[in-house]
RODO-2510 file (C-alpha; in nm, 4 decimals, decimal comma):
residues 139
     n   res          X          Y          Z
     1     m     3,1216     5,4785    -2,0521
     2     r     2,7622     5,4648    -1,9320
     3     k     2,7076     5,5656    -1,5519
     4     s     2,4447     5,3826    -1,3652
     5     v     2,1586     5,5770    -1,2131
     6     i     1,9929     5,4388    -0,8722
     7     v     1,6471     5,5638    -0,8425
     8     c     1,5193     5,5415    -0,4716
     9     a     1,1003     5,5358    -0,4652
    10     q     0,9064     5,7371    -0,2103
    11     p     0,7397     5,6120     0,0224
    12     g     0,3618     5,4935    -0,0861
    13     s     0,4501     5,4715    -0,4582
    14     a     0,4385     5,1767    -0,6814
    15     g     0,7883     5,1009    -0,6640
    16     a     0,8182     5,0703    -0,2713
    17     i     0,9072     4,7296    -0,0533
    18     a     0,5758     4,6434     0,1203
    19     k     0,6059     4,5919     0,4611
    20     p     0,4183     4,2989     0,6459
    21     k     0,1339     4,3743     0,8809
    22     v     0,2004     4,0515     1,0958
    23     k     0,4705     4,0455     1,3407
    24     i     0,6627     3,7342     1,3885
    25     g     0,5273     3,4989     1,5988
    26     q     0,1806     3,6558     1,6044
    27     v    -0,1169     3,4367     1,5603
    28     t    -0,2859     3,4870     1,2660
    29     a    -0,6676     3,3805     1,2007
    30     s    -0,8229     3,1281     0,9591
    31     p    -0,9373     3,3482     0,6670
    32     q    -1,2492     3,0939     0,5762
    33     l    -1,3644     3,0357     0,9566
    34     g    -1,1981     3,3551     1,1580
    35     e    -1,0249     3,1028     1,4090
    36     p    -0,6756     3,0895     1,5035
    37     a    -0,4511     2,8465     1,2655
    38     q    -0,3467     2,5920     1,5371
    39     q    -0,7669     2,5579     1,6553
    40     t    -0,8149     2,4939     1,2956
    41     k    -0,5389     2,2263     1,2833
    42     i    -0,6824     2,0749     1,5461
    43     r    -1,0444     2,0792     1,4618
    44     e    -0,9462     1,9443     1,1152
    45     k    -0,7405     1,6224     1,2795
    46     t    -1,0759     1,5533     1,4610
    47     q    -1,2853     1,5855     1,1670
    48     v    -1,0706     1,3350     0,9728
    49     k    -1,0498     1,0825     1,2641
    50     q    -1,4338     1,0753     1,3425
    51     r    -1,4661     1,0256     0,9564
    52     v    -1,2513     0,7335     0,9778
    53     e    -1,4383     0,5739     1,2781
    54     t    -1,7717     0,6590     1,1253
    55     k    -1,6945     0,5046     0,7780
    56     q    -1,8697     0,1931     0,7685
    57     d    -1,8869     0,1276     0,4087
    58     v    -1,5751     0,0422     0,3683
    59     e    -1,5121    -0,3041     0,1774
    60     e    -1,2329    -0,5547     0,2658
    61     a    -1,0060    -0,6345    -0,0579
    62     k    -1,1101    -0,9745    -0,1815
    63     r    -0,9254    -1,2481    -0,0711
    64     y    -0,8265    -1,5737    -0,2780
    65     k    -0,7202    -1,9359    -0,1943
    66     l    -0,3948    -2,0515    -0,3812
    67     n    -0,4551    -2,4007    -0,4304
    68     l    -0,1780    -2,6606    -0,5444
    69     i    -0,3026    -2,9134    -0,8027
    70     g    -0,2111    -3,2815    -0,7690
    71     d     0,0139    -3,4719    -1,0594
    72     d     0,1425    -3,8091    -1,0832
    73     a     0,4782    -3,6528    -1,2793
    74     y     0,5911    -3,4103    -0,9648
    75     d     0,9318    -3,4397    -0,8269
    76     f     0,8619    -3,4320    -0,4038
    77     e     1,1993    -3,2655    -0,3594
    78     h     1,1259    -3,0342    -0,6367
    79     v     0,7675    -2,9040    -0,5410
    80     v     0,8644    -2,9357    -0,1538
    81     d     1,1366    -2,6994    -0,2373
    82     r     0,9438    -2,4209    -0,4381
    83     l     0,6506    -2,4133    -0,2065
    84     e     0,9079    -2,3220     0,0813
    85     n     1,1331    -2,0917    -0,0988
    86     l     0,8218    -1,8721    -0,2726
    87     v     0,5721    -1,8797    -0,0373
    88     p     0,6940    -1,6923     0,2735
    89     d     0,4527    -1,8651     0,5303
    90     v     0,5023    -2,2061     0,3840
    91     d     0,7513    -2,3913     0,5875
    92     k     0,8943    -2,7234     0,4971
    93     a     0,6260    -2,9550     0,7219
    94     m     0,3481    -2,7674     0,5490
    95     a     0,5077    -2,7908     0,2124
    96     v     0,5035    -3,1735     0,2498
    97     s     0,1803    -3,1683     0,3894
    98     c     0,0354    -2,9831     0,1053
    99     f     0,2157    -3,1933    -0,1360
   100     n     0,0923    -3,5250     0,0077
   101     e    -0,2887    -3,3742     0,0349
   102     a    -0,2492    -3,2585    -0,3281
   103     q    -0,1493    -3,6088    -0,4676
   104     a    -0,3866    -3,7832    -0,2638
   105     a    -0,7171    -3,5404    -0,2970
   106     g    -0,6227    -3,3904    -0,6383
   107     l    -0,6130    -3,0296    -0,4604
   108     a    -0,4650    -2,8717    -0,1650
   109     l    -0,4683    -2,5205    -0,0168
   110     i    -0,1443    -2,3313     0,0093
   111     g    -0,2962    -2,0226     0,1498
   112     v    -0,5307    -1,6979     0,1412
   113     f    -0,3779    -1,4031    -0,0160
   114     h    -0,5084    -1,0921    -0,1355
   115     m    -0,5568    -1,1528    -0,5571
   116     e    -0,2221    -0,9672    -0,6649
   117     t    -0,0324    -1,1915    -0,4486
   118     a    -0,2237    -1,5222    -0,5097
   119     e    -0,1747    -1,4472    -0,8668
   120     l     0,1975    -1,4067    -0,8054
   121     y     0,2564    -1,7105    -0,6264
   122     k     0,0289    -1,9231    -0,9041
   123     e     0,2652    -1,7598    -1,1541
   124     q     0,5873    -1,8530    -1,0338
   125     l     0,4811    -2,2167    -0,9494
   126     i     0,3587    -2,2520    -1,3109
   127     r     0,6785    -2,1237    -1,4296
   128     s     0,8773    -2,3574    -1,2374
   129     e     1,0944    -2,5747    -1,4403
   130     p     0,9369    -2,8370    -1,4360
   131     m     0,5985    -2,7060    -1,3860
   132     i     0,3891    -2,7011    -1,0806
   133     y    -0,0115    -2,6919    -1,1075
   134     a    -0,1618    -2,4063    -0,8899
   135     d    -0,5205    -2,2321    -0,9440
   136     m    -0,6810    -1,9443    -0,7340
   137     q    -1,0226    -1,9505    -0,5974
   138     e    -1,2252    -1,6352    -0,4689
   139     e    -1,2677    -1,7108    -0,0837
***
């Protein structure tokens, strides 16, 4: 049988456990700026806020008009129901108005949306059975 041997390292030797120089609760200085950590956090938050407030070259995302294209083959109930169910801001009265305008003028505005949202609604209308024709234009 083998016996285990435990070797204790002498203080200051390579095998000794390091003792931290910082006490619990002690405020330490930021290594870069030489200021307390709490002041560093406050300064960083203030700088971020100033950058947001002073940034003037931020562009708004482009918005697109989603239009219903009129067609004599449309079924009134189908188009009104699909508009009402697909587009969250469209109620029954608005859907009826949109349908009537599209039939009379050939084109009616359903709403103005960000590009991805307008594309989604357009594709859903086109994929309806029977198809509802829709188009989008940059605002």
